[in-house]
C-alpha positions as CSV (number, residue, x, y, z in Angstrom):
1,M,-32.5,23.3,52.6
2,K,-35.2,20.8,53.2
3,K,-37.1,22.0,50.1
4,W,-33.9,21.6,48.0
5,F,-33.5,18.0,49.1
6,K,-37.1,17.3,48.5
7,E,-36.8,18.7,44.9
8,Q,-33.6,16.7,44.3
9,Y,-35.2,13.5,45.6
10,F,-38.2,13.8,43.3
11,R,-35.9,14.8,40.4
12,I,-33.8,11.7,40.9
13,L,-37.0,9.6,41.4
14,R,-38.3,10.9,38.0
15,L,-34.9,10.1,36.3
16,V,-34.9,6.6,37.7
17,R,-38.5,6.0,36.7
18,N,-37.8,7.3,33.1
19,W,-34.7,5.2,32.9
20,C,-36.7,2.1,34.0
21,N,-39.5,2.9,31.5
22,N,-37.0,3.3,28.7
23,Q,-35.4,0.0,29.6
24,I,-38.7,-1.7,29.5
25,K,-39.6,-0.1,26.2
26,S,-36.4,-1.0,24.6
27,E,-36.8,-4.6,25.8
28,N,-40.3,-4.7,24.5
29,D,-39.1,-3.3,21.2
30,R,-36.4,-6.0,21.0
31,Q,-39.0,-8.7,21.7
32,S,-41.4,-7.2,19.1
33,R,-38.7,-7.1,16.4
34,K,-37.7,-10.7,17.2
35,I,-41.3,-11.9,17.0
36,I,-41.8,-10.0,13.7
37,R,-38.7,-11.5,12.2
38,E,-39.9,-15.0,13.2
39,L,-43.3,-14.4,11.7
40,D,-41.8,-13.1,8.5
41,A,-39.6,-16.1,8.2
42,R,-42.6,-18.4,8.8
43,R,-44.6,-16.5,6.2
44,K,-41.8,-16.8,3.6
45,A,-41.4,-20.5,4.3
46,I,-45.2,-21.0,3.8
47,V,-45.2,-19.1,0.5
48,K,-42.1,-21.0,-0.7
49,L,-43.8,-24.3,0.2
50,Q,-47.0,-23.3,-1.6
51,Q,-45.1,-22.3,-4.7
52,E,-43.2,-25.6,-4.7
53,N,-46.4,-27.6,-4.4
54,C,-48.4,-25.6,-6.9
55,P,-49.1,-27.4,-10.2
56,H,-49.5,-24.0,-12.0
57,L,-52.6,-25.3,-13.7
58,A,-55.7,-23.1,-14.4
59,G,-58.6,-23.8,-12.0
60,Y,-56.3,-25.4,-9.4
61,N,-57.5,-25.0,-5.9
62,D,-57.2,-27.3,-2.8
63,L,-61.0,-27.5,-2.7
64,S,-61.6,-28.1,-6.4
65,E,-62.0,-31.5,-8.0
66,V,-61.2,-30.5,-11.6
67,C,-58.3,-28.5,-13.1
68,D,-57.7,-27.4,-16.7
69,Y,-54.8,-28.8,-18.7
70,R,-53.6,-25.3,-19.5
71,T,-51.3,-23.4,-17.2
72,S,-52.3,-20.5,-15.0
73,I,-49.2,-18.5,-15.9
74,V,-49.6,-15.0,-17.3
75,W,-46.7,-14.3,-19.7
76,H,-45.7,-10.6,-19.9
77,T,-43.1,-8.8,-22.0
78,D,-41.7,-5.7,-20.4
79,N,-40.2,-2.5,-22.0
80,L,-36.8,-4.1,-22.3
81,G,-38.1,-7.1,-24.2
82,E,-37.7,-9.6,-21.3
83,T,-40.5,-12.1,-21.1
84,F,-41.4,-13.4,-17.7
85,G,-44.4,-15.4,-16.2
86,L,-46.5,-15.0,-13.1
87,C,-48.6,-17.9,-11.8
88,T,-52.0,-16.6,-10.8
89,N,-52.4,-19.3,-8.2
90,C,-49.2,-19.0,-6.1
91,Q,-47.7,-15.7,-7.5
92,R,-44.4,-17.4,-8.4
93,E,-42.3,-15.5,-11.0
94,F,-40.8,-17.5,-13.9
95,R,-37.7,-15.8,-15.2
96,E,-35.4,-16.9,-18.0
97,A,-32.7,-17.7,-15.4
98,D,-34.9,-20.4,-13.8
99,A,-34.2,-24.0,-14.6
100,D,-37.8,-24.9,-15.5
101,Y,-38.6,-21.7,-17.5
102,S,-38.5,-23.3,-20.9
103,Y,-40.7,-26.2,-19.7
104,W,-43.4,-23.9,-18.6
105,R,-43.0,-21.4,-21.5
106,K,-43.7,-24.2,-24.0
107,K,-47.0,-25.2,-22.3
108,L,-50.3,-23.7,-23.4
109,S,-51.5,-20.9,-21.1
110,F,-55.0,-20.2,-20.0
111,N,-54.3,-16.5,-19.9
112,I,-53.7,-14.0,-22.7
113,P,-50.0,-12.8,-23.0
114,S,-49.5,-9.2,-22.2
115,A,-46.8,-6.7,-23.2
116,A,-45.8,-3.2,-22.2
117,N,-46.8,-0.5,-24.7
118,S,-48.8,-3.0,-26.8
119,H,-51.9,-0.8,-26.9
120,K,-49.9,2.4,-27.7
121,E,-51.5,2.8,-31.2
122,V,-55.0,2.5,-29.7
123,Y,-54.4,5.5,-27.5
124,E,-52.7,7.5,-30.3
125,D,-55.4,6.9,-32.9
126,P,-58.6,5.4,-31.4
127,S,-60.2,5.2,-34.9
128,S,-57.6,2.6,-35.9
129,V,-59.3,0.0,-33.7
130,S,-60.9,-2.7,-35.9
131,W,-63.5,-3.9,-33.4
132,V,-66.3,-2.2,-31.6
133,P,-67.3,-3.3,-28.1
134,R,-70.9,-4.8,-28.2
135,E,-73.5,-3.3,-25.9
136,V,-74.3,-5.5,-22.9
137,T,-77.9,-5.7,-21.9
138,L,-78.6,-7.1,-18.4
139,Y,-82.4,-7.1,-18.4
140,N,-84.7,-7.2,-21.3
141,E,-87.7,-6.6,-19.1
142,P,-89.3,-3.2,-18.5
143,F,-89.0,-1.5,-15.2
144,N,-90.8,-3.4,-12.4
145,E,-92.4,-1.0,-9.9
146,K,-93.2,-3.7,-7.4
147,W,-89.5,-4.8,-7.0
148,G,-87.9,-1.4,-7.9
149,W,-86.0,-2.6,-10.9
């Protein structure tokens, strides 16, 4: 009988300890999720603030003194024919539904426009390409044994 009580006592003790540990874990999980939500909200607010204050000009940087007059927006046409822009500085998307889309679309871009499936004919018939890439030479000097290049 004494052994049975002892086993029951330790069984109950384990159950209470597991219950307490689970309560602590669940409270820690709740706190972690709350902190993650707060950090995510702060990150989104910072990104939005950066996008609102970005001039979308090529060469723009907080540390640089000179910017270009052309925009840093890459214009892309997808498979459905929709054209949208992406600022390479702040990663803001410019869609046709945006109020300032036409303003930025009219400006000269520093980047080359891209389009989905625009190079399809090159992959189908490589001989149709009218240009040949030139060979790039890095060093015109012979191999230098002293320096190993």
